[in-house]
N, C-alpha and C positions, 0 to 999 in steps of 0.2 A: 440526412434523414433525421427527423425529430425523434427524440426518445419518448416512449410512452409515459405519460404522467398518470400517477395514481391519485385521484381526487380523494381528499379526506386525510385521515390521520393513520399512520402506520408505524410499526416498531419491529423489533426482532425478539425472539426468545433469547435468553442468556443462559442456556442450559449446557453449554460446552465451553471448555477452555479454548482460548484463541491466542494467537501471537500477532501483535501489531508491529510492523517493521516500517520505519520511516527512513527513506534514503533520498539522497539528492546530491546536487553539485552547486557550486557557487563560482561564477566567473569573477575573478579578482582583477583581471586585466583584459578588458574587452578587445584590445588590439592584438592580443596573442591568440588569434583564432586557431592557429596551428597547434596550440596546446589544449584549448578547451573544447573545440569542435569534435575531435575524435572521442573524447570522454562522453559528450552529449550523444554522439552517433552510436555508441556501443549499446545504449539502453534499449532501443526498439527491438533488436534481435533477442535480447533477454526476455523482454515482455512477450514477444511472440512465442518463445519457447515455454514460458510459464503458462500462457493461456492454452497452448497446444497440448500440454501435458499436465493440466490442472490436477486431475484426480491422482495421478501417479506421484506428483511432486508435493501434494498437500497445500498447494497455493489456492486461496479462495477467491480473491479479487483485489482490485487496487483502484486508486484515484490518483491523478497527477495534476500538478499546477506548475505553470511556467511564469516566473516573475521577470523583472528587468535583469537581475543578476543571478537569481537563485531558482533552482527547480526543486520541487518537493514531490515525492511519490509516497503515498501511504498504502502499504500492502497489508493484507490480512492473510494469515497462514493458519493451518490446522494445528501445527505444533512447532515447538522450538527445534526438535529433531529434524523435521521436514525442512525448515528454513536453513539450518546449518548444513544439511545434506546438499541443498541446492548450491551452496557456495563451492562445491566440488564439481559441478556440472561444467561442461566444456565452454559454453558461452561466457559464463561468469569467470571461470579461471583465465580464459583468454583476455577478457576485458581487464581483469585485475593485473595480469602480467604486463599488458600493454601500458596500463596507467603507470605502474612502477618503473617501467623502462623509459617511457617517453615523457612522463611528467615528474614522477618522484617527488622531490622536495621543491620543485619549481613553484613559485608563488602565483602563477598565472591562473590556476584553477584549483579549487578545493572540493573535496568530496566528504560526505558524512553519512552516518547512519545511526539510528537508535532502535533498540529492540525492547519491546515490552511484552512480558508474559501476563496475560489477563485470565484469571481464574473465572470459571462459570459463576454467575451471580454478581460479579463485580464490574459489570458494564451495562449500559442501557443505551437506547437509541430512540430517536423520534424523527419522523419524516412527515411533513404536511404538504400535500400537493406537489410531490416530487417524483421523479423517475426512480428506478432502482439506483441506489447511491450508497456508498460507504458500506457499513455493516449490513444495510438493507439489500445490498447487491451480493454481499459475501455469504450471508446467512438467510434463513427463511424470513421472508417479508410478510408480516401479518397485520391485519387491521387492529387498531387500538380498541380494546374491549374494556369493560369495567375493571377487570383485574390488571390492566395495563395503562389506566388513564393518567397516571402521574409518574414522574421520574422516581419518586419514592416507592411506588408500587412496582414499577419495572425492575427496580433494584431489590425488591422484596424487603424493604425496610418497614413496610406497613402490613 
């Protein structure tokens, strides 16, 4: 099913603190499927859990990308406390335990994450002829108006 496109120019308000969490994995040895596939396979269950319990968990939205060797998932969270609390949920704890037991220091697959706390007023977004995407999917999606017509204005630098 095609996503609804919003013709024109859109942005989001930047009136609330958010957390941007980037997480992913890198296949270092393509032949070691028995090492990297279970890591890859653990993520769909966690994603389902996040979307099923969005409000309770403080999860806002995400985007994901699959490259030749590396996956990248960009997640948006309501707060750092919410993100850190999710690390203690069953699906994440199980995946983390399995990774440490089955992969550990084995070089076949790597995992990574980066966490950014972004204060209100310190981010901006722009979407032209796009479906809901990124922050525009995580936060309120609004048409660009005169007060939002440039990145400088969206960042309240003017």
